[in-house]
N, C-alpha and C positions, 0 to 999 in steps of 0.2 A: 467465581474465578474459574477459568477454563483449565481442564486437566492438561498435563504435559504430553506433547506428541513426540518428544525426543527419544529415540531408541537408546538402549543401554549398551549397544555394541559400537565398536569403532568402524568408521567408514572403510569398506574394503579397499578402495583405491588408495587411501592414506596409509593403511596398514601395509599394502604392497610396496609403497615408496619406502617405508621404514625397513621392511625386510630386505629390500634391494640395495640399501646403503653400503658403501665400500669401506666404512670405518665404524668405530664404536662411538655412538652418540653420547654414551656416558663419559668416555674419555674426553670428548670435546667439551662436555658440560663442565668437567673438572678443570680443563684448561681455561675455559672462559671465566669460571669463578675464581681462578687463581691457584687452586689446589683441591685435592679430594677432601681435605679436612674442611676447607672453607665451604665447599659445595654441601657437604653433610651438615655443617652448621646452619647454612642458609635454609636448606630444606627443612631442618628441624624447626627453625623459627617460623617458616612459612606454614608448616603443618599446624603449629600451635596457634598462630595468629588467624589462620583462615578456617579453623574448625567452626562448625555451626554457622557458616556464612553462606547464604544463598546467592549464587551468581546471577540467577534470573531476577532476583529481587533488586539487585544493584542496577540492572538494566532499566528498571522502572523510573530511575532518576530522570530520564528523558521526558517523562510525562508530567513532571512536577512544575510548579510555578517558581519564579526567581526566589521568592522568600522561602518557599519550602525547600529548595535546593540548598540554600545557605544554612538553614536549620539542620537539615539532614547531614550536611558536611561538618558542621560544628559538633554534632553528636558523634559522627564517625571519627573525627580527629581526636575527640576526648576518649572514646572507646579504645582506639589504638594506643593512646598514651597509657591508659589504665592497664591494658593487656601487657604492654611492654614492661611496665613497672613490676607487675606481678611476675613476669618471666624473669626479670633481673633478680628479684628477691628469691625466686625458686632455684635458679641455676647458678647465680654468682652474686650473693648478697654483698653490697658495698661497691660493686664494680660499675663500669659504665659501658660494657660491651654490648648490652642490649638497649638500655635506656640511659641517655637519650641518643646514643650513637646511631641506632637503626631507625629512628623516628621518621626520617625522610628517605629511607631505603626503598628501592623499587618494589620490594615485597609488599610494602604498605600501600602502594598506589591503588591497587584493586580494592582495598578496604575503604578508601575515600575517593570514589571515582570522579567526583566533581572537583577534586582538588582539596588539599588539606589547608584549612584557614590558618593553621598555626605553623605551616611550613616555613614561611619567611622568618618567623621568630627564631627558629632554630638554625636555619641555613644561613641567614644573613645577620640578624640582630645579635644573637649570642656570639657568633664569630667576630663580629665587629667590636663588640664590647671586650672580648678577650684580647683583641689587638690594640684597642684604644684606651681602655680603662687603666687606672692605677690598680694595684692589688686591693687597696682599701675600697675603691669604688666597686670593683667586681664583687667583693665580699658583701657590700651594701645592697646592690640591686641586681648584679649579674647572677648571683646564686639563686635569688628569688625567681628569676626567669627560668633558670635551669630546672627548678623544682615545680614550675608551673603555678607558683603562688600569685604571680602577676602575668599578664599577657602583654606583649609588646610588638612593635613593627618597626620598619625602617623607612623613614620619610626623607628622601633626598630631593626628588624632582618637584619643582614648582609647576604651577598650572601653565605658565607661559613659556617654559623651556625645558630642555632635557638634561643631558649629562655634562653640559658645560659648567663645571663647578665654579669657575671664577665669575660666572655671570649671575650667581645666586643673588636675589634681591632681599631675601629675608635677613633682618639685622638682629643682633643680640648685643645691646649696649649695657655695660656693667655699671651698677650703682653701688659704690663702696659704702654708702650710708646704711644700706639694708643687706649688703653681702648677697645681692641678687642680680641676675640679668633680667632686663626688661625688653621684650620684643616691641620696639618702637622705631619712630623716625627720630668716635669722630674719626680717628684714623683706622682704616680697616686692617685687621690682622689676618685676613683670609678666612676661608671656610673652616669651621670647627664643628664638632659633634656635641650635642646636648641630649641628655636623657630626661624626657619631659613626661610628667603624668598628665593625662588628658581626660580620664574618667575617674569618678569616685569608686573606690574599691568595693564598697558595700552595695551601693545602689546602681552602679554602672552608668549613672547620669553624667553627661559632659560637665566638666568643671567650668566655673565662670571664665568667660573670655575665650572658651574653646568652642569652635564651630566645627562639627565633625559629622560625617555621614558616608553612606555608600555611594560610589561614583557611578553606579549603574551596571547593567549587564554587559558582558564582554563576549568575544568570539569563543573563548575557551576558559578553562579554570573557573567554571560557573560558581563553585562553592567557595572560592577564595575571595574574601570580602574586601576588595580594593576600595579605598575611600579617599575622601578629600579632608583636608585639615586646615582650619583657619584659626589664627592666634591673635587676640586683641588684648593688649595690656596684661599679658600673662607673665608673671614673675617666676623666674627659675632660680633655685638656690645655686650659689656659685659652685658648690661641690658636685652639681649635676652636669657641669661641662667635663667631657672626657679628657683627662689631663695626663695621659701617659707620655705624650710627645710634646705637649705645650701646656703651660699653666697660667692662670690668672690668680695673683695673690690677693689677700684680703684688702690691701691698700690700692688695688686696681692696677698694679704693675703687671706687665706681660712678660713671661719667660718663654722664649721661642724654642722650638725644636731645631737641631742642627740642619734640618732639611724641611722644605715646604712641600715635599712630594707625598707625604703620608696619606692624603685623601685618596691617592691612586691605589694604595693598598686596599682600602675599603672597597673600591670598585673591583679590584682583582678578587676580593673575597666572594663577590657575587657570582664569579665564574667558576662554579664547582665542576671543573673539568675532570674527566676520568683519567687523563694522561698521568702515568706515574712520574714521568720526567717533570711535568709542570708542578705536581705536588711536591716532589723532591726539591725542585728549585725554589718553590715557595717556602718550604721549611728552612732551607739553607739561607735564603734571603732574610727571613724573619730573625734567624739566629745572628746573622751578620749585623742587622740593624740594632739588635740588643747590644752589640759591641761597637756601635758607632760606624759601621761600614755600610755604604749605600751603593757601591759600584754596580751590583747586579740588579738593583731595583728597576732601572729602565728596561733591561732584558726581560725581567719577570713581567712587567707591565705590558711590554710589547707582545710577548709570546701569549700571555693570557688573552689579550685582545684578539690576536690572530686566530687562536684556536676557538675562541668564542664565536668569532665571525664565521669561520669555515664550518664549524660544527653546526651552528644554528642554521646557516644557509643550506648546507647539504642535508641535514636531518629534516628540516621543514619541507624542502623540495622533494626529498626522498619519500617522506611519509605521504605527501600528496600524490606522487607518482604511484605509490603502492595502493593508495585509496582508489585512484582512477583505474588501476589494473584490476580492481575488483568489480569494475563495471557499475551497474546501477545499485548493486548491494552495498557498495562502498559509500553510497550517498545516504544510506540509512544511519540514523544515530545509533541504532543497536549494534552496528558493526564496530563502533567505538573508534573508527579511523579518524573522524573529524575531531574528536576530543583529544586524541593523541597529538594531532597537528597543533603546533603552537608557534609563537612569535617571539621576537627579541624582548628582553627584559629592560634594556637600557635605551629604548628608542631605536632609531634606524642605524644599521651597522656601519654606514659610511663614516659616521663620526669616529668610530674606532679604527676603521681602515686609514683614515687621514692621520690619526695619531701614530699608527704603525709606519706610515709613509714618512712622517717626519723623523721617526727613529732611524729608519733605513737611510735617510738622507744624511743624518749625523754620522751613521756608521760608515757610509761611503767615504766621508771626509776622513774619518779615522783610518780607514783602510788605505787611502791614498797617501796618508802621512806615515804609514808603517806602524801605527799604534796597534797594540794587541787587541783582538776582537773577542767577544763572547762566543762560546761554542756554537750557538745556534745561528750565528751570522758569519762564521769564518769562511763560508763558501764565497762571500763577496771578495775576499782577498785572493782566494784560490783562482777565481775566474780571471782576475787581472794577471796573475802570474803564469797560468797554464793555458796556452792557446788551444790545447786539445781537450779542455775540460768538457765542452759541450758536444763533442763528436759522438754521433749516434752509433751504438752497437746493438741496442735492444735488450741488454740484460737488465735485471731488476735494479742492480746498483747503478747502471747507466741511466735508467729512468729516473732514479732519485736525483742524479746529477743533472739530467736534462731539465727537471723541474727547477732545480736550484739555478741552473744556467738561465732559464726563462725568467726567473725572479730577478736575477742579477741584471739581465739585459733590460728588463722593465724599470729597474731601479737606476740603470746607468745614466739616464738624463738628469737624475737628481744630484749626481756628483758635482755638476757645474751649476747648481741651483742659483748661486749669487749672480751668475751671468744673466740668467733669465730675468732677474729683477730689473735689469737695465731697460728691457723692452716694456715690462709691465710697471716700471718706475719704483715699485715698492716690493719688498719681500712678501708681504701679505697678498698683494694682487698676483704675484708670480705663483705663490702656493695655490691660490684659487684656480688659476688658469692651468696649473699643472695637476689639478685634482684628479683627473682621469688616470694619468700615469701613476700618481701616488697610490690610488686605490688598487690598480692592477698589480703593482709591485707588492703591495701589502698582502693582498690575497694569495698571490703566488708564494710569498715568503711563508705564510701559514701552511699552504699545501705542501711545500717542500719539506717542512718539518714533519708533517703527518706521513709523507712518503717515507722519510728516513726512519722514523720511529716504528712504523709498521714493518718495514723490511728488516730492521734490526731484531724485532721481536720474533719474526718467523724464521729468519735464517741464522740468527745469532746463537750463542752458546746454549740458550734454553731449549733449542730444537733437539739437543741430544737427550733431553729428559722425556721426550714424547715418542710415541710409537711411529713407525714408518707410515702407517695408514693415516694417522691424524696429521702428520707433517705433510703428506701428499695433499690432503684436503685444504690445509692452511695455505700451502703454496699455490693451489688453484685460486683460493680467495685473494691472495696477494696479487697473483697474476691478473685476475679480473679487475681488482681495484686500480692497480697501476696502469693497465692498458686502457681502461675506461676513462680514467682521468687524463692520461697522456693523449688520448684521442682528441681532446679539446685543443691540443697544441699541434699535433702531427697526425691528423686523422687517417689519411689513406695508408700510412705505413703499418697500421696496427689493426685494421678492420678484420683481416683473416684470423689474427690471433684472438680477437674478441669472440668470433664465432666458435673457434676451437675450444676456448676455455668455458664458454657457455655450455657447450656440449658435454665437456668433462664434468661440470658441476651438476648437470641435470639429475643424475641418479642419487645424488647426496643432498639435494635441496631441502627436503623435508627433515632429514636427519640432522642437518646443520641447524635449522631453526628449532628443532627439538632440543638441541644441545644448549641453546640459550636458556632453557629451563624456566620459561615463563609459565606460571600456573594459569589455568583458565580464569581465575579470579583477577589476576593481574591484567590479563589481556581484556577481560570484560567484553568480549566480542562474540556475536553470533556467528561470524565468519571464521574465526580463528581457533575454535576449541580443539582440544587434543583429539577428540573422537572424530572430528571431521564432518559431523552431521550438520552442515551449514544450513541447508534448506529447511530441515526439521526445526532447527533452533530459530531461524527467522520466523517461521510459521508459529512456533510456540510463543515467541516474544510478541508477535502480532496478536495472538489470541488473548494474551494477558494484558494487552493495551486497554486502559480504561475506556477508550473510545469504542471498544468491541464488547463491553459488558452490557450494553443496551443495543437492541437491534435497530432502534430508531432514536437518533439524537434529538434532544429537546428542541433544537433549532428547526427541525423539519416542520412540526405543527405550528410553532410560533412564527416562523419567518419564511421558510422555503416553500411550504405548501401554499400560503396566501400569495406569494410571489408567482408561483406557477399557475395559479388560478386567475390571476389578474391579467388585465390588458395594459398594463402600465407602460520709512527707514533712516534711522541714523546709519549712514554708511561708514564703514571702516576707512580711515583716510589713506592707508596704504593701498587698499583695493581701488579706491576712487582715483588715486594717482595713476595706477596701472591703466585704468580705462581712459583717463584723459590723455595718456601718452601713446595710445594705440595709433598705428599708422594707416588705418583703413576705417571705413564706415561699418560699424557693427550691424546696423539695420540692413545694409546691402548684403552682408554675409548671411544674416538670418533668413532673408528672403530667398537667397540662392540655396541655402541649405534645406529649407522647407519646400522648395519647388515652385516658388512664386510668392508675390506679395499677398495675393488673395488667400492662399493657403496659410500663410503666416497670420493674417488677420483672423481667419476662422479658428486657427489653433488657439490664439489668445482669447477669443470670445468663449471657446469651450472651457478653457482653464479657469477663466474668471467665474463662469457659471458653476462649475463643479467643485472648486476649491474654496470659494469665498466664505462658506458657512461651516467649514470644518473646525472643530474645537482645537485649542492649544493642546499639544501632547498627543494628538491623534495618531501620528506616525510611530509613536513609541509605546503606546499602551499595551500592545500585544506582547512586548518583550517580557513583561512581568506576569503574564498569564500562564496557566497550565496549558498543556497540549490540547485538551478538550475545549477549554475556554477560548483558545485562539481560533479553533475551527468554527465554533458557534458564532463568535464575533465576526468572522469573515463572511459567513453566510448572511448574517444581518447586514453587513456592509453592502453586499451584492444586491440583496433585496431592496434596500433603501436607495441604492444608486440607480437601479433599473428604472424606477418611475421618473427620476430626474433626467436620465439620459434619453428615455423615449420622448419625453416632452421637449427636450432640447433638439432632438432630431427633427421632430415635426415643425419646430420653429425655424431652424436654420437651414435645413435641407430635407424637406418632406419627401418621403419615398426612398431616401438614401440609406446607407448603412455605415457611414463613416463615424457616427456618434453612437448609435445603437445598432448593432452590438460592438462597433469598432473600438470604442474606448475600453471595452473589457479586456482587450489584449494589446493595445498600443501603449505608447510611452506614458500617457496620462494614467493608465491603470496602476503604475508604480506608485503614484501619489494617492489614488483613491483606495487602493488595497495594499497597504505596506507589508502585509504578511502574505501577499498574493491572494488568490481566491479560488474556490473549488470548482468553478465552472469554465475556466479558460479552455480546457481541452474539449469541453462540450461545444464551444463556439468554433474553435480553430480546427478541430478534426472531425468530431462526430457529425456536425451539420454539413461540413464540406464533403465528407465521404458520401453521405446520402445524396447530395446534389450531383456529385461526380460519378457515383457508381450505381445509383438507383434508377429504376424505370420511371417514366413520368407519373405512373400511378403511385409508386412508392414515394416519390418526392412529394406528391400531393398529400399523401397520408401521413408520412412521418416528418418530412422536411419542414413544412410550415409549423407543425406543432413544436418541433425542435427549435426552429428559429425564434419562436415566441416564448420559449422556455416552458411550454405546457408539459413537455417531457424533458428530462435531463439525461443526457447520454454520455458515454465515454468510449474510448478506443482501446479494445483489449486484444493486443496482438501478441505480446511476449508471454511465454509461459513462465513457470516457477522462478526462473532466473531473474525476474524483474517484477515490478508492480505496474499499475496503470493509474494515471491521474484521474481524480474525481470518483473513481470506482468505490472507494471504501464505504461512505455513508451518504453520498450526495446523489449519485446516478440511480435512476430506476430502469434504464435501458443501457445495453452495451453493444458496440459494434465489435463482434467477435470474429477474429481471423482464424480459420480452421481448415484442415485438410478435408475435402469433400469426398465421401464415399457413397456410391449408390449401387446396391446389389454387389458389394465387394469390389466395385470398379472405382479406381482412384481418379478423380477429376481435378486434382491440384488444389492450390490455396484459393479459398473463396471467402467472401465477407457475409456475415449474418447479423441482422438486428435481433437481439435477444432481450426480452423483458426480464429484469432480475428482481424487481421489487413491485409490490402492489401500489398502484397509482394513488390510492386513497390513504392507506395506512402506512405505506413505506416499508412494510415488513418484507423480508426476503420471500420470494415465491418458493413453492415446493421444489426440491431438487437443487436449490441454489445455496451454496456455501460462500458467503461473502463477508468481507470485513476490511479494516484498515491495516496496512502493512507496517505502520509504525512511523515514528518521528524521523525526519531527515535533516541533512546538513543545511538545506535552504528550502524555499517554497513551503514553509511550515504549515500553511493552511490548505495546500493542495492535497486533497484527500486520497492519497495513493492507496490502492487496495489489492486484495487477492480475490480470485473468483474460482469457484469449483462448480462444474456442471455435471449433473447426473441424470441421464435419460432425456435426450431431445431427439426424437426420431420422426420422420415423415417420408412417405413414399413419394416418388416423383422422377421426372426425367431431367437430364442435364443438357443444356445448350451452351456450348463453349463460347467465350468471348472471341471476337476476331483478333484481339491482341491481349494475350494473357498478362503481359507486362503492365497493362493499365492498372492492375491492382497496386502497383508500386507508386502510382502518382501521388497517393496520399502522403507517403513519406518524403517524396521529392518536394511537394508543396511545404511540408513541415520543415524541411531543411532550409527552404527559403526564409521561413519565419525565424528559424534559429539564427541565421547569419544576421538578419536585421536586428534581432533581439540582442545578440551578444555584442555586436558593434555598438549598439546604443548603450548597453551596460558598461562597456569599456569607456565610452565617452562620458557617461555619468560619473564614473570613478575618477576619470581624468579631470573633470570639472571640479569635483570636490577637492582633490589633492592639489590642483593648481591654485585655487582660491586660498586654500589653507597655507600653501607655500608663499603666497604673497602677504599673508597676515603674520605668519610665524616668524619670529626673529631669534637667531641663535648663532653662536660661534663667530666672533669678530674675524673678518678677513685681515684687517689692520689692527695691530695691538693698540690698546687704549682708545679704540673707537667704539661707538655703539654697535650692538649686534645688528647685523643686516637681515633683511628678508632672506629666508633660506633659499629662495629662488635665485638669489644672486650667486649662490655657490654653483659652480659648473657641474659638480657631481649630481646636484639635485635636478638641474635642467636635464641631465641625461636620463633621469628616471621619469620625468614628466613628459617632455616634449615628444619623444618617439612614440609614446602611447597615444597621444592625441593624433599624430600623423597616422598611426596604425588604425585607429578607430575610424578615421575619415576614409582611409583607403578601402577598408572592408565594407563600409557603408556604401561607398560609390560603386564598388565592384559587385555588390549584391544585386544591382540592376540587371546583371547578365545571368538570367535564371538557369540556363542550361549548364552553366559551369558550377552551379551552387553545390553540387555533390562533393567535389573536391574542396571547395571553399569552406564548407561546413566544418571540416576537420581543422583547417588552419585557423578559422575564425574562433572556434571554441578553444583550441589549444593556445593560440596567441592571446585571445581575449582574457582567458582565465589567468594565464601567467602575467599579463599586463596589469590586470586589476589587483593581483596580489602584490606586484611590485609597487603599485601606486599606494596600496594600503600600508606597506612597509615604509614608504617614503614619508608617511605622516607620523611615524614613530609610535609611541605608546598610545596616543590619542586615537589612532586608527584601529586599535584593538577593541575599543568600546563599541558596543552595538549602536550607540547613539550617533556614531560617525556614519553608519549605514554601509560602510565599505564591506564589512563581513557579510551583510545581507545581499549586497550586489554580487559579491563573489559566489555566495551560495546559490543564487539564481543562475549566474552564468555557468557555473561548473555543472549544474544539472544538465545543461545542454550537451556537455561533454559525454555524458553517459546515457542520454535518452535512448540510444540504440546499442548500448554496451560501450566498451572501451574503443576509443577512436582508431586504434590500430586495425580493427576489423574493417573499417571503411577505407583506410589507407591501403590495406592489402587488396581490397576490391578494385580500387583505382589502379594499383600497381599491376594487377592482372590485365585490366583494360589497356593499360599503356603497353604491356608486352604484346598483346594481340594487335594493337594499332601499329607497333613497331614492325611486327611480322608482316603486316599488310604493306607498310611503307617500303620494306626491303624488297617485297615482291612486286613493287611498282603499282600496287592497288591504291585507289583513292582513299584518303583518310579525311576525317572531319576537320573543320577549320581550327578547332582547338588544338589539333596536333600538327598544324602547319609549320611550327618551329622545328620539327624534326629535320627539315631540309637543311638547316644551318646549325642547329645545336640540339643534341639529344644524348649526351654522354652517359648520364645516369641510367636512362632507359636502355641504352645499348648494352651497358655492362650487366644490368639485371637480366636482359634477354640472353646474353652470351653465357652468364653463369648458370642460368636455368637450363640452357641447352647442354652445357658441359656436364652438369649433374645428371641429366637424363641420359646422356651418352654413356656415362659411367655405370649405368644400370639402375639408377633410382627411378621410381615411378614418378609420374607428373606431380602427384600430390606431395610426395616426400621432397622432391626437388623444389617445388614451390615453397614448402615450409622452410627448407634450408636456405632459400634465397630471400627469405622474408625481410632481412635487414636492408638489402638493396632495393627490394620492391617498395618498402615503406618510404625510404629516402627519395626514390624516384617520384613517388606519388606526391610527397610533400613539396618537392621542388617544382613539379608540374603545377601545383596549386599556386605556389609563390610567383612563378613567372606570369601566371594569369592576373593575379592581383596587381603586380607591378605594371603590367601592360595596360590594364584597364584604368588604373590610377593616372598613368601618364596621359592616356587619351582624354580622360575627363578634365584634366587640368590644362593641357596644352592644345587640345583639339578645337573644333569649331565653336564649342560653347564658350570658349574664352573670350570671343569677340563680344559677347553680351555682357561681360563684366568690366568694371572700371580697371584702369591700369594699377591703381593702388591695391585693389583686392587681388588681382592676378599676381602681383608681386609677392604678396603674402602667401598665396596658395602655392606658388612655384617654390617658395622656400620650404613649405610643408612637404611638397613632393621631393625636393632635394634631400631633406632629412630622412624621409621614409626609405628612399632608394639607397642612400649611403649606409644607413643603419642595417638594411636588409643584406647588403653586400658584406658588410663587416660581420654580421651574425652567421653568414654562410661561407666564410672564407675557406674552411676546410675543403669543401667541394669545389669552390671556384679555383683555388690554387691547384687542385688536382688536374684541372683541364685547361686553365688559362694561365699564361705566364705573366705574373705580376712581379715587378721589381720591388726592392725595398723602398725606392722613391715613390712608386705607385701607392704602396701601403701607407707611407707617411702622408702622401697627398690626401688619401681617403680620410685618415685621422684628422688632418687639418680641415678638410671640408666638413667633417662632423662638427668640429668645434665652432667653425664659422656659422654653420646653419643653426646651431644651438644659440649662438650669440644673436643672430638675426631674429630668431624666434622669440627671444626674451621679452621685448617690449610689447609684443602682441598676444602673449599667451593668455592672459585673463580675458582680453577682448574676444579672442577666438572661442574660448569656452562660453562666454556670454552669448556668442553667436549661435551656439547649438540650441539655445532657448529652453533649457531645462528649468521648469518651475521649481521653486523651493520645496513644494509639496512632493514633487517627483524625486528630487534628490534626497529629501527626508534626512538631512545630515546637519549636525551641529557644526561640522567643520566646513561645509561647502555652501552655506547660504549666500544669497546675492549681496547682503549687507556686510558680510565679512566679520560679524561680531562673534567670533569663535568662542572666546572665553566666557562672556556672559551666557551664551547659549549652552556651553558645557556645564556651567554651574546650575543653570535652570533645569537642564535635563537630569542632572544628578539629584536635585531636590525632588523631582517627580518620581524617583525610584520608590517602590513600595517599602523598601527597607528604611527609608527616611521619614516615613509617616509617624513613627514613634521612636523616641530616643533610645529605648532599651528593648532589644528583642527578647521574646519569651525564652529563647534558648539560653540566655544568661542565667536566669533563675533555675531553669530546669537542668542544665548540664554544666555550664561553665563555672558558676559560683560554687557549686558543691565540689567540683574538682579542685578549684583554687584553695578552698578551705580544708580539703581533705588532708589527712596526715598519712600519705602513702609512702 
């Protein structure tokens, strides 16, 4: 094992930040913890729990296989339990302040970095039993759970649907003869809870009639062993029905609870929200229920839903923004940013938003009738009574009211909801068509509450107990939060305040995050350690990577070297109905999309040849391998594919390159190499750089060898701040970009081909320090590496290129590939989510009617159809190569966000790796940081726009891409004027440009968006339209309508700033959106079919052409390595001794 390269000192830049803070970080930490006593208590617990734990050892979790991670996590969860029990006995025997209270505290997260397999047992199951069991039942089995004598979980969601409790199909019929319930196929008493034994306590074998196993690998929480459960003729003792609120007597008689809302309490229990108000409301409501009072239950349920939605949305999006802000390093698994990122527990948030919307609708009716309202919704009545309620003043309290006013106005149409039923004929249909307003009002309701509670905490009576310095920092944080969120509603009024508060917070940023008091073990990140030695920790983690313990991976001699030396349905009826109902010819669409019928034919011939002999489970096998196994498997796949592809090239198009090496980096590669492959950069960058930058002699020497893969190369441009694909263990040559000096004279950036490994042995050459940089969020088999060079010198003279900027052509070409790749990935995700939405059924629109396809819900259409339109727009706009620089930023940004929205639209199933949506996202998001964070590119575009604007003002000619300056250029003009004003006030050009960054970035983004809109318009309505049928043109025009309307709605802040739109105009836009979604509906599946993605390319159990989602889900689960034996070795080794121990 390599020795550590991490220095013992704190990074001086980070120390300077701490020294320059304007407040006490310790006081902030005490405020954040709740009190100095609590902070001291938590730190004591942390010190005890984290002693003798190696942070870097925890990082090696990334290199383990699926089965090893689960075993590691079981062991870790048990060790944490043992430590906490000992701590309880040492410090407070008989109490519960350590065990089990702290078992799922954030302090423990770093001790089980893959997720605690027993977390759900304590967070959900034990709490649910406390709320639903009789005292006798809790004494019987609840206490055993608390003592860890048995292990349990919470099984609510069925395979075919999510949180719609009334739709549960699992039945429990009571047999009074045996005093048991039997899960089989008269009058329903609604959902109830049962405590069921599923495994033998001694052997851990599944009991008769129980089919149980691991559901497969997921996007995160790798160590949390999510499973499937099947019950067949399983008899459950009557006393195992949880009977606190309803009972079944021995004679079979049913005694109901005074209310049928109690399942919602269990749902609320899952939302362990940090809000003191919510927990207080929960405690009060539970106490009220004990006394037969249920008035506050709807408010509790609504508020828990609202905060769960806003918290999960904002935290997930925020974590991802922070990961992207770390550039390429944030893509590394060792940064821990991808593991922190997580998804909803109850499926897609829209279900909860619609429930909140219905609550607000009922509350509006109560407000109109003058009935008293719950505290959290009283603003609905105040908005009606006070016409000045929403008047803007800009104070914090006013911002709270502004958000409440916005929530009330969005909820306003719901007051007359029965009237809307007339047009839609039924209340169910009216609710569906009002779904967008429902969800908007519901989200704003949650945000209004967060606004109010944050403001009350910072400005209320508690502020008198804090120092003036800490209050000032908290007030800045409040200002930042309120301004940033309010910008979404009233953008231009607050942008100056945003810039001001960002400047104020700058000196205190590090001290604030220090105040959160996360230990290095909790963060478990090479980027975020307290000492700030990020690069050293990244390098140290890389050195400890198992891939780097051998100079030559075994796949080189077995597979890569021979390769380099060679010269080588049953259809789901819902889905079928969608295809039959399409309004256009899918074959015509496919031919248009592929560029002609001949190209479509060739594409299908290639796919038939390369995919026909792949084994079942081919696309998922890598998910259960260790990091090293994935790499070696991918090298094998490339070597085996090469012979096949070369032969196919000679057969179908001799002398061409569309199959070999074209398939190595086009869409078919997604099916051939499901974990990606290590030589993509060799083909797309190394070979092309030689051809584009080399002399004829150099091309002859190295180019042909590289094309034939006789040598494997990579592109090494970025220094320590990033890695380079292929470099780690695959490449034996590198295209190194370096500053050229001859006789101490600088000749600028030049490119060099550098041998880095011996061609025969693959050992690193003398003076070469080379290895893999570590596992990443996606592209798991792309062997990203580090490279150190010591002594490469040679005398010579230098002849400059006639155009030094030609060195940048490689990256321009790469950006073209990025746009094509990301638009394709977005459309792959859209195809998966759309087919799934046609098959999935949930939440009746009409009461007492069967559950509809979820694509019939307007809110689901809003998630799916705009992403299809966006993917098409970027794909078509990518043909304009010279605009690709700006477009790369937009395509990666919109593509990544769109893929994540599509993944969330598939609920919990989209969290499975077998859905392939997380893999598609991981591949797409890599492009976001190929060149660092996208803001770097946006600022470059912004500076180019300012120069172009200056030329335009001086009547100098500008390029065609800036021709719109003559009629519309407001954002660029403002950026130019602000830059000039700041320079006139004495700021240097660099400082002025930095302070104008927000305007420059926004101008750059809008410049790209206008280009995409313009090119999409031309492609659909221009001359090419005459070659298409009227039916196809009609469909494409609706896609265009949807894209343009959605783009306008998404950028209203800037549009309203410069264009006068009336309320009628805005309502018209909303109506056009709804109409375009309605028109899109019958053609959605057929459009996705038209993209022509092979099932092997999609590699998804949710998105296959036949639509058999649930059989494929079950089949993929059975393939999990965890399901190849009924009892894991961790049971006998760790779990059974714990359950039998008398601690």
